[in-house]
C-alpha positions in Angstrom: 95.1 56.5 119.8 94.9 58.0 122.6 92.1 60.6 122.7 90.2 59.6 119.4 87.2 58.2 118.4 85.4 56.9 114.9 82.9 59.2 113.7 79.9 58.4 112.3 81.2 59.2 108.8 84.1 57.3 110.3 86.7 60.3 110.4 88.8 60.7 113.4 87.2 62.8 116.0 89.7 64.5 118.2 88.4 65.4 122.1 90.5 67.9 124.1 92.5 65.4 125.8 94.1 65.0 122.2 94.4 68.6 121.2 96.3 69.3 124.3 98.7 66.6 123.6 98.9 66.6 120.1 102.1 68.7 119.9 104.0 66.0 122.5 102.6 62.7 121.0 102.9 63.4 117.3 104.9 66.9 117.0 103.7 70.3 116.7 101.9 69.3 113.3 98.5 70.2 115.1 96.4 73.6 116.1 97.5 74.0 120.0 94.8 76.5 122.0 97.1 78.8 122.2 97.5 79.5 118.4 93.7 79.8 118.1 93.3 82.9 120.2 96.4 84.3 118.4 95.3 87.3 116.3 96.5 87.1 112.4 99.1 89.1 111.5 98.0 92.5 110.2 97.5 92.7 106.4 100.7 94.6 104.7 99.9 98.0 103.7 99.7 98.1 99.4 100.1 101.7 97.7 98.6 102.0 94.5 101.4 103.7 91.8 98.4 104.1 89.4 99.6 107.5 87.8 96.4 108.5 86.0 95.3 110.3 84.3 92.5 111.4 86.6 89.5 112.9 85.3 86.6 114.7 87.9 83.4 116.1 86.7 81.8 119.4 87.4 78.1 120.3 87.4 76.6 123.0 85.1 78.4 126.7 85.0 79.9 125.4 88.6 83.6 125.4 89.7 82.3 123.6 92.9 83.8 120.4 94.1 81.5 117.7 94.3 82.0 114.6 96.7 82.7 112.1 94.0 85.6 114.3 92.7 86.8 115.0 96.8 87.3 111.4 96.3 89.3 111.3 93.8 91.4 114.0 94.2 92.2 112.3 98.0 93.5 109.5 96.0 95.9 112.5 94.0 97.0 113.4 96.7 97.5 110.0 98.5 100.1 109.6 95.6 102.4 112.4 96.9 102.1 111.1 100.5 103.1 107.7 99.1 106.2 109.1 97.2 104.8 107.1 94.2 104.9 110.2 91.9 108.5 112.0 93.1 109.8 113.9 90.1 106.4 114.5 88.4 104.8 117.7 87.7 101.1 117.2 87.6 99.2 119.3 84.6 95.7 120.3 85.4 93.7 120.8 82.9 89.6 122.8 82.9 87.1 121.8 80.4 83.8 123.2 79.7 80.7 121.7 77.3 79.3 123.5 74.5 76.2 124.3 76.0 75.7 128.2 75.4 76.0 129.3 79.0 79.2 127.9 79.1 80.5 129.1 76.1 79.7 132.5 77.4 82.4 132.1 80.5 85.7 131.0 78.9 86.9 131.3 82.0 85.4 128.3 83.7 87.7 125.9 82.2 90.1 127.4 84.1 88.1 128.5 87.0 87.6 124.7 87.3 91.3 124.0 87.0 92.2 126.4 90.1 89.5 125.3 92.1 91.1 121.8 91.7 94.8 123.2 92.1 93.5 124.9 95.2 92.3 121.4 96.8 95.4 119.5 96.7 97.6 122.8 97.7 95.1 122.1 101.1 96.3 118.4 100.9 99.8 119.4 100.6 100.4 118.7 97.5 103.6 121.1 96.2 102.0 124.2 94.5 105.8 124.3 92.3 104.7 121.0 90.9 101.0 121.7 89.8 100.5 123.6 86.3 96.9 124.5 85.3 95.1 125.8 82.3 91.7 126.4 81.0 90.6 124.6 77.8 87.1 125.7 77.5 85.3 123.7 74.6 88.4 122.8 72.9 89.2 118.8 73.9 85.5 117.3 74.4 85.5 113.5 76.1 82.7 113.0 73.6 81.1 114.5 70.8 78.0 116.4 71.8 75.8 118.5 69.1 76.5 121.9 69.3 74.6 124.0 72.5 73.6 120.9 74.0 75.2 120.5 77.8 76.8 117.2 78.3 78.2 116.5 81.5 81.2 114.3 80.8 82.6 117.3 78.9 82.4 119.5 82.3 85.9 118.4 83.4 89.3 118.5 84.9 91.7 116.1 84.0 95.4 115.5 86.1 97.8 113.8 84.6 101.3 113.4 85.8 104.2 114.7 83.4 107.7 113.0 83.9 110.7 115.5 84.6 114.2 114.3 84.3 114.8 111.1 85.7 111.7 110.0 87.0 
């Protein structure tokens, strides 16, 4: 065979001459130098249309959005941008743990929900598609002893509710 030689393991090795002539001699089944330098095609953009629910957590006594919460809320906003939740309403429910400090502040859960709502409005989520409410200590994620602070119960949950035709 032109341009081929046996290697030490009995395999055929191709030199530059045979690689250039391979398409001419054996057809286009071999790789040519031009195809080695061509960039691969771009990966398709995949939008994950997981519609939640999404949960963000808060520090004790605070309604400030944390860095971790920002990443989750950016994902929620991206759902609207992608069209994954067209025709749905986002129900935002704020919650507090049953520690004495948070129990004395019944509006904290509502302020947390409103803070999340304002963040989403800033990311161009339509305000008419968002409802908010504060539920205080009424729906804990985990049961904790009375008066004991529990980080898992200081949260806001975002649930998408379908509208007619969704």
